[in-house]
N, C-alpha and C positions, 0 to 999 in steps of 0.2 A: 153346154153353157153352164148348167148347174154344177157339173163336176169342176169346171174351171173356177167358178165362183167359190166353191168350197176350198179349192187349193189356194186361191188368193187370200181367202179369209184366214186359213190355217197359217199361211206364211206370214201374214200381217200380225196375227196373234203371237207367233213365235218370235218375230222381230221385236214386238212390243215388250214381251217378257224378257228377252235378252237385254234390251235397252234399259228396262227397269232395273234388272240385276246390276248392270254396269253403273247406272246412276246411283243406286243404293250404296255400292261399294265406294264410289267417288265422293259421296257426301262427307266422308271422313277425310278431308283434304289437309288436315294438320294445322289449320289456322286457329282452331280452338281445341286445345288438348292439354292434358297433364301427362308428362312423360317422366317416369322414374328411372334413375340410373344408379348403378353400383360402380364405383371407381376402385379398382384394385391396383395398388402400387407394390411391386415386388422387386426387392433388391437382392441380387445374387452376390454372395461373398464367399470367401474361403471357408467360412463357418457354416455355410448353407444359405437357405433362403429366408428373407425377412419380408413378410407381406402384411399389408394393412389395408382395410377397406373403409370407404366413406360413401355417402349417398348424396344425391342431388336430384331435385325435382324441377323440371322445366315446365313452366306454365305459359301458354300463349293465348292471346285474344287479339285478333286483328293486328293493329300496329304496336302492340304492347307485349313484352316478354319478361318473365321473371325467372331468376335462378334462386331457388330456395334451398338452403343448407340446414337440414333438421338438427344436425349435431351442434351447430353454433347458434341456432335460432336467428339467422341472418337471411334476409331476402333482398336480392338486388333486382331492381326493375328498370328496364330500358324502354323508352317510348320514342318511336320515330315521329318526328314533328315535321310537317310539311314535306314528307318524303325525302328529307335531306338531313336535318339535324337530329341528334340523339340526345334525349334527356335522361340522365341516370338518377335514380333515387335509391339510397340504401336504407332498408328498414331493419331495425333491431326488434324482432318480434317479442323477445323476452321482456323488453322494456316498453313496448308500444311507442317507440320513438323513431324518428327518421331524419336522415341527412339528405337534403335536396340540392341538386346541382342544376345549373342553368343549361338549356340546350346548346350544345357546341362549346361549352366551357372547357378551357384548358386546365387540367388538374395535375399539378406536379409535372408540367411539361408534356402531358399526354392529353389527347382529345379523342373522344369516341367518334369514329368516322365510318365504321363498317357494321351496319345493322345485321347483316347475314351472320356475322361472327357471333353475335349475341343471340340471334333468333334461332340458330341451329346448333350452337356450340362449336361450329367449325365454319370458316368463311367459304364463300363461293370461289374466291380466288384460289384458295388452297386446293379445293376439289378440282377446279379446272386445270391445275398443274399436275394432278395425279394421273396415273395410267389406269384406264378401265380394263380389268382382266376378265371379268365375267358378269353375266346378267341373268337373273332368273325371274320368272313370272312375267306378267305384262300388264299394260294399262295401270289400273289402280294398285296392283299388287307387285309392281316391279321393284326388285332389289338389285342394286349394282354393287360390285366389289371393286375397290380401287387399291392401288399400291403406289408407294412413292419412297424413294431411297435417296439419301445424301451420303456424304463421306462418313458421317458419324451416327446416322439414324435410319430407322426403317419404320414405315407406317403402313398399316392396312386398315381400310375403312369398308364397312358394310353399311350401305346407305339405302334407306327407304325413300325412293324417288318422289312418289306422290305426296307423302306426308312430310317431306323435308326433315327427316329424323335420322340420327345416328342409331343404327341397330347394334353395332359393335365397332370399337376403334382401338387398335393395338399400336403402341408406340414402343420401339426398342431403341434405347440410347445407352450405350456402354453396358454397365451391369444392371441397368434399370429397365423394368418392363411395366408399362402402364396400360391398363385395359379399362375402357369404358363400355359397360354393357347395359342395354335397354332391358329393364325388367318388367315394365308395364307401360302401356299407352292407353290412357282413358280419354276417349273423345266425348264422353258424357259428363265429365267432371264439371263442377260448378265454378268455373273460372271467373265468372263475373263477381261472385261473392268474395272469392280469394283476393281479387284486386281491390274491391270496394272496402273490405275490412281495413286495409292498410292506409287508405286515404284518410281515415279518421285518426291516425297516429299524430302525436304532437311533432311537428316538423320544424327543422332549423335549416336555414339556407347555409350552404357551405361557406360562403363569403363572410357570414356573420359569426362564425364559430369563435374566432379569436377575440371578438369583442365582449364575450360573456365569460367571465371567470368565476361566476357564482353558481353555475349549473354543474352539479357533481357528475351528471351523466356525460356531458360534453368533455369535462376535464378527464374523466376516465377513458373515454373513447380516444382522445388525442394521445394520452399517455400510453395506452396499450397499442397504438398504431392501427386501430381499426380503419380509420378514415383514409390513411395513406396506403393501406394494403391493396394489392391488385385484386381484381375480380377473377372469376373462373376464366381460364384461357387455354387456347390450344396453340396453334402454330400458324405462321404466315405462309405465303405461297412458296417460299424457299425452304420450308421445313424448320425454321428457327422458332424456338420457344418464345411465345409472346410474354405471358405473365406467369406461366407455371401453374402449379396447383394452388387451390385456395388454401391459405395457411392462417386462418384466424385462430 
């Protein structure tokens, strides 16, 4: 009986330790994270290759996600309201100003309707339309590789399942090759402060922009096309480019 009790106790302890390890790994579920990406765009011509790099930081906290572009000092924030509508806000960090849009508002004929597309930088619908070619790891460390081809394009996605993060995304279109690479994922980043700092910016509702011709900042933004320019975008489920690269 004593030997059996020792075995049961040892088994129980082992099970508890494995469960603790599993829970510890799964605490990093990607709902609160700062993920840094390098975007490399390579154009192949008869003269050789022309490559350029840019960076993007993805910030997430619960129902809120931000796309931060260090080079242009612009941050775009998307908030899911009532699990249905999406509220976009564009922050101009260099000026501590913001352009605010109403949830579900149609802007230049377009409306934000797919939160996964902003939350992950790629939509669930597109991933669902891709072919799973391999999978490594398991549980919290599972990484899936997908491929998708059209008549004019080829896509390859390496996807961190538990964290809902792109690890690498390659797009081949004609003589262009675009690669998104995850360079760092910080699950301890102070995301609360990041979002809170921008709430203090001077904000203007998008609908009121045309009414104020005395604000030099708004005049400059409209003139340079910042407000009309599309946000970071990938592709729809058919592989069609949505809004292309960010071109501020």
